[in-house]
Steps between C-alpha positions, in 0.01 A plus 500: 500500500399213726145629514478487125617139495203398714246638257382227266379655181379187329205672349477269200159625380669828412682323217161388362356846446553455128543142386659439165224259400231763571360317806303712748700607811417319824342806663280560196391135494403520868310824436308350207412188701373715785288707257354186343423359840336827602292502181376146561418581859323823403310331216364250752428776749297732276178425312425659160282762667774585750758529224272744318454696821879511544534620141254785553670594827841518332359702210333744738843553655658531154701182567456372144794257520355340813158491338642302209681263737189423701264481206698338221806319630320319781190379309539572128209279392249603767286811505453716190443826688868555574581500129224753436650729766850462360374564148347826618819633657721412203497621140568369152593139439571441868136582578382278214702210641341538844148524357568200275618293794189601692287390208681165493430448871133591451455268204652214700260575785201508262606165356520350848160641594337356189599144599232483764139613510561638848823667389852383565556734793430227754716245321784742419557719808749735339308591184345844456147473645369821346617479138233579240493561129459868579833502686676347200332749267615797710857370498499466121369857481803615700731329251315650203516848653880479531546395137257775397696770688845445652610229257312623192825550308628147569508252214174304482333721763179540299451125461579433866254772602229354277565148631477613864171680429354192331601284796344751740171482310526121483499473880243776555308617190314755711809672644448874427873571522583227248231625261636853531855382429364323193340829394828689550688240298247523217518880500879477474462278193243742351206261540293786636146362473587162648695676774202720579275193529737343755525829690125546531458135599758552774327812633158334491622230739574738789370855445127423553588313823722784614221747425258303717752503788530877483119529505390239759143376492306552827408183689794291382552203734816335625508244217473775243777694675728195488422462131583868456839446665568219253402725209727775630792259485431462127566870434842547333779676693516881506786527247328259265186715505707807411611308190134411438410870501784583258384235256139615530604857418700375200193314373280809559296329771509822698203449730618157610853633545375780725296253705810286555708806592238637741499161672876526539463843662271346759790278604788745469460859382869589500612320186604754236439269207134449594427874506695549177303226321171647621609837362613347172175305458293811575709707258440249221125502571495879464504438126147361529224739388299456821610730783869539405558775758405267783760248386761775469429617851531146634823447306645824635417406860639148474821614328565773755463242772743272316756777464482599866531141617794454266685776683385392846610138448823592316417281200752451219279424200596802292299386197181492708572847643575649159179359352299623799638853458438490125136402553450772762639761259261382229205502741578851619403656832126438465202734480425534871676774691642261756647269241792724416636463851461123530862423423614735778280342765651268759446129440236454768279779358441341162146406587277331753369257242823300504537200724707573810839335516589260779736764642218755516275250679769425756549871566124549545487210745784649704330840514184342641 
């Protein structure tokens, strides 16, 4: 017993684990103070660019919580890019909140830049040095897209979508993606002709440039190449161009739709939806009096490719598969002897006219 008498268990903090007045326990207070101190020290240690780099590094490692800590908690009013990243990896209202905060940061940066003819970057070291109206427009497009899709059933979604589109066009009237979203919104409200005008205006801003990139002009110098790189950056994202093709098919602009889809195949020829849309557009053109059999043959080839890729990639869009099979039944096996066996051929034997996939190119490189 004597040994027990020597032990002094005056561990008073233990009695403060849960204070009656709701005060934070001593250990928790110490922990919070240490975290705040670490945040201040880290905020002084990292620049905006380094914080963004840390964010990307954490996201690459799927450390989303750490990414948020580095990018938002340490410098919430500096750097819009982190909010764009976080908006992309979240959904619904949470994504809208991140995009909205990013827009707020960008608008503050634009206001600071406008105070000086040289720009406020030199006077305000922590402002975003690369913010443009185009950046703001793209962010508003992201917000509009969410209200047009994921949150379309929310109260007031239509008005919020329309408002975001208008703001996107306010900051960049020549943004093809914003013009296309405006077209989609108008189609949804049955303003078909006005929607078509916006759609064709959107396409006209990038498709001719994209066409010239695919068919380079001999003797182009370095300056022209740099200008071409800038033009390429104006081309909407891959997914956005798939939507463009859908809308063009709906408005019976079949030739333009096929041109957009063929351009997509040049970039990635293993997207089921692209082959399906090419088949659907060709099928609809088979109703034309001029050379209907040629369109049917093209439709059959594209749809077979879509069906085979669907199986190969284990897709889960049953509606697309059902429509593809329905169209193939209506088209029949074709007049040529070899057509009847097309559906039994392995995927790689569909035809040499198709663009090789990246996997095929890698295999060829390894063989040589």
